[in-house]
N, C-alpha and C positions, 0 to 999 in steps of 0.2 A: 021439767026442771024449774025450780023456783029461783027467785032472786038470791036467796041466801046461799044457794049452791056456788055462786060465783064470788062470794066473799071469801077471801083467801086468808087463812090463819097465819100464813107467813108474813103478812103485812099488818098484824094486829098490834104492833107497838109503834109509838110515835117516831122512834129512831129509825126503824125499818121503813116506815112511810116516808120519812125525810130523806133517807139514803136514796130510795127509788125515785122520789120526786126530783131530787137534784140530778140524778143520772138520766132521767127522761128528757131533760132539757140541755144537758151537757154531754159531750162525747165521753168524758171521764172526769173524775174528781179525785184528788189525792186525800190521804188520811187527814192532813192538817186542815184542808179546806172544809171537809165534812165535819170535822170536830168543831171548828169555829161556827159554821152555819147552823149546826144542830145543837150547839151548847152541850155536847156530850163529853163524858170522861173518856180517857183512852180505853179503859177496860170495857166500858159500856158499848162504845162504838165498835171495838174489835169483836165483841161477842155477837152483836147484831149483824155485823158484816159477815161473820163466819156462818151464821144461820142462813143468810141469803145466798152465800156462796154454796153451801151444802145443797140448797134447792136448785142450784145452777141458774139463779136469777141474776147474779152478778159475776163478773170475772175479776180476779185479783192479780195484779202484776207487781212484783217486787223488783226493785232495781236500786242502783246507787246513782246519786247525782253528786258528782265530786266524791267526797268521802261520806256523804250522808245517805242513809237508807231512805228510800221513798216507796210508799205503797200507793198504788193507783187502782181505782175501781172503775168499772164500766158495766153498764147493763147489757145482758145478753138478749138475743131475740126472744127467747122464752120468757125472760124476766119482763121485758117490755110488754109482751102480749098478756101475761098473767096480771101485771099491774094495771093495764088498761081495763081488763075485764073486771078487776076488783073495784076500780074507781067508777066504772059504768054501773056496776051493781049497787054501790053505795049511793050514787046519784039517783038511781031509780027508786031505791029504798026510801030516800028522803023526799022523793017526789019532785025532783028537779026537771 
């Protein structure tokens, strides 16, 4: 198996890398927090989050806080494992 095999296409966009990076160091993050941290538009963030959810790398919880809808994201065990493999492969590739 080569290094390239562990590079995961699911993380090939800066927004997805950003979502996973935030969720690796936080138990969860809500939509507003991710949007501000990543400088993403609503639609862009939503579509990239949906792609990660489809791979089962993140879990999405929708709830209401008071009368306001709130969407909260957390990394799954699978997501954390795959992201770590991806980062390790990138580090090896660049010779770190």
